[in-house]
N, C-alpha and C positions, 0 to 999 in steps of 0.2 A: 503493500501502499505505500502511495504516494503521499507525504508530506505537505500542507498548505505552505507554498513558499514565501518567504521574506516579500514583502512588495516591494520595499525598498531596491532590495539586491534586484529586482527584478527590473526596475527602471532602471539600474546604473547600468544594467546589460544590453539595456535598447539602446541606453546614449552611447554608451562604447560601441554598439552595432553602428548608430550614427555616424560615429565620431573617424572610424573605421571605413567606412562605405563599404563593408563586409557584403557581396551579393551571394546568399546561399543556396539561389535555384539559378541556373543554366539549361538551355536547350541542348543534348545531342543526343544525335540517332531519332529523334521523335521525341525523347523522354527528360522529365526533366532529375538535373543530378547535383547531387551536393554530396560536398566533400564527408567523409564517413567519420572523418572524428572529428567534425562538429556535432556529430548528432547525438542528443540523448533516447538512448534506445529504451532505458524504462519508463521514458516519459510518454513515448509511442506508444509502446507498450498498453501504459493507462488507461489511454486514449481510445484503443479500441471497440467497438462497439456503437451503439445507436446512441445517440442523445437528445433530450427534448428539453424545451422550455419551462424551466421554473414555474411559470405563472399560468402557461395556456396547457401545456403539455404537449403542443404541440411540437412535431419531429422536426430535426434542426438538420442533420447530417449523421453519415454513419460512416468508422473510420474504419476502414479495411487494410489490413498489410500496410502500404504505402500512400493510400490513396481516400479521397475523401469522395464520398456518395451523396447527392442530393434525392430527397424526394421527388418522384413523378420524372417524367423525363423532359423536362426543360433545360438540363445544363449538362454538363459532362462530367466527369468526377475527374479529380485536379489532385495532382502530388503534393503531398507535404512534409515539413520535418518540422522535428521541435528542437531549437538552436539555442542554447544561453537564455532561457527561459522565454522564448518566443516561439508559437507557433507560426510558421514559416507556409503561406499556401503560395504554391507555385503553378504557371502558365504561360501566359504573354506576359504575364508581366510578373511580380510577388509580390504578397501582401502578410505584413506581420503582424501579430496579435500577441500583445501582453499577457502571460497565464499568471494568473494572478490565485488559482487553487486548483488542483488536481489530483483525485483522491477516486477511491474506485466506483462512488456512487456523484461525486461531485466536479465539476469543469467550470470554473469560474474566466472569464477573461474580459479583456476591457476590447471595444468595439473600436473602429480607425477613428469613431466620432470622442471617444476616450468614455463613452457609458461601460457601465459593470454589467456585464450578461451572465445571470444564471442559468445552466443547464444540471441537470441529471441523465442519471444512464437509466434508457425506459429498459421495464421489465416487463414492457407488453409483447405480447408474443405477435400479434396482427402488425406490428408497427413494420414490421421486414417487408412487408407486401408493399411498402411505400418505395421499397428501391429496385421493385422487380421491373419496370421500363425504364431505367436508368439510362440515358442518352448517350449514344457509343459513336455514330457517325453525325458527321456537321450536315447543317441544315441544307437542300436547296431551294432558295426563294419559289424558282419555276420547276415545272416539272419534267419542261425538253425547252426548244427553241421557241419564243417567241415572236412572230412577225406582223411588222406594222406596217401601214403603206397610205401615203397620203396625196392626192393630187391639189395642186395650186397654181392660179393660173396671175400670171404677171408681164404686164404689156403684151398682152393677146398670146402669149409663150405658154405652151402647158406643160409644168413641171412635175415629178413626179417624184418625190422620196421614200424610201425604205429604210426601215430600221429592222435589225434582227439581235434579239437578245440571247447571247447564247450563254448558258452556264457552266463556270470553267470548274477545276479542281483548287483555285489559287483561293485561300480558307482567309477569313475575317474572322477576327477574334473579337467578342464584346462581353465586358466586365462590366457583372450589376453587384448589389449588394443585400443579400434576405434581410429582414423585418430586423434583424439581429448585427446587422453589420459584417455578414460574414459573405466573404467573397465567393460569388458565384462568376461561372464561366459557359459561355455559351459560342458554338464555332457554325460558320457560316458558310456557304461556297459564293465567292464572289462572281462577278458576270462580264463578258466581255462584250460588247456592245458595235455590232457592222453598222455603218451608214452610209448610206451611196443619194446621189440625185442623178435623175436622170431628162434631159430633154428630148422628147421623142425616144428612140432609141438611144440617144448620144449619152456615154456617162460623162458627167460632168466631174462628180469628187465621189472618192469609195475610201474609208478608212474605218479600222478597228480602233477601238476606243475601251481603255480600261482607266481605274479611277485614279493611276499614278497620273494621267493625263491633266488632273485636274489640283496636281499638288498648289500650284502659284495663286488659287482661288479660295482655296478648302484649309479652315485655321487644321492644322496638324494632329491636333488630339482628335478632333471630330471625325476627318479622313482614315484614323488608324480604326474605327470601329465601325465605319460605314461600308453600306455596298451600292455599287453603280448598280442602280435598280432600275434606272425607265430614260427614256428618250424619245423626243416625239419632232417631225417637221413642223414647224410651224407656219414657217413664213417666207415670202421672197421680195424683197426691194429692192432698191437700187444699189445698195452696199452689198447684197449676197442673199445665200441662202442660210437661215438661221433654225437650228434644231435647241428645244428645251431638253435639259439634265436633269436630273433628280438624282441626286446623292444622301442614301436614307440611313438611319441605324434601323436594322431588322425590330421589329416588334415595337417600335416606336414611332410618334410623331414627328420628330426631329430629321428635318432635311435640308440641304441646300439645294437651291434651285440654281444653276446656273445656266447662260447661253451659251451655244458655240456660233459663229458667222462664219459661214465659208464663203469667201472672194467669191466674183468671177476667174477671175485667175486660179483655183482654186488651193489660194492659201486657207487657214482657220487660225483661230484665236477666240479666246474666250472672252465673255463680257457679262457684267454684272448685271446690266438692263438690257432692255431691247430697246435698240432707237430705229 
């Protein structure tokens, strides 16, 4: 049985980690790896099992071996370590939690906002059902290629714009937090969008776009978790051919709307507003 740790010691450990800039998780061969010399094996063993909230009895996670599993199928299992009094949850990035107390039936920790969270080990047999459908594979927003076409007239010329939204194998990692501030991570497949413009049978422009093409127009933190989700051919005017692009955080209402202007010469640029 592990004894409750001295809180001051934990805080000093956390300060030491911050001062040394030590990163306990790194990616290699598709897995998160931590130096074994830093591992507190006894505390990791004490964390094994299913844990529920003291106030609501709602299941929070299950620790099984090196991984944390979350209820349902909304998030993937995440690799974890316990290093110097810190629960370190790995993934696209690493989030650390100060452990205040860890015993056979008690787990207290500070959330990322500093709130003291109190969990207890679940003894309810049916709680294991919560983890039957834990997500393993990334989520694709589209089942297959989505084709969109638009016809726009300008100065008696007929322009036909095509958009093909192609699911790819490029992964986008979205980090969120449950009600107790525990890190949850989902993985989505990004898209590659092919667009082209025709006047009659003549091809005027054709190109594949990925979200990297929008780095100069989107805040980096947002772009990291966003998916290139949609594109529409919306207009032709004297400046050229206009497309409206949507980069969105999956399962949220947060989106960047950006315009692509393709000139009559075939050059393209990003525009914040349509003119």
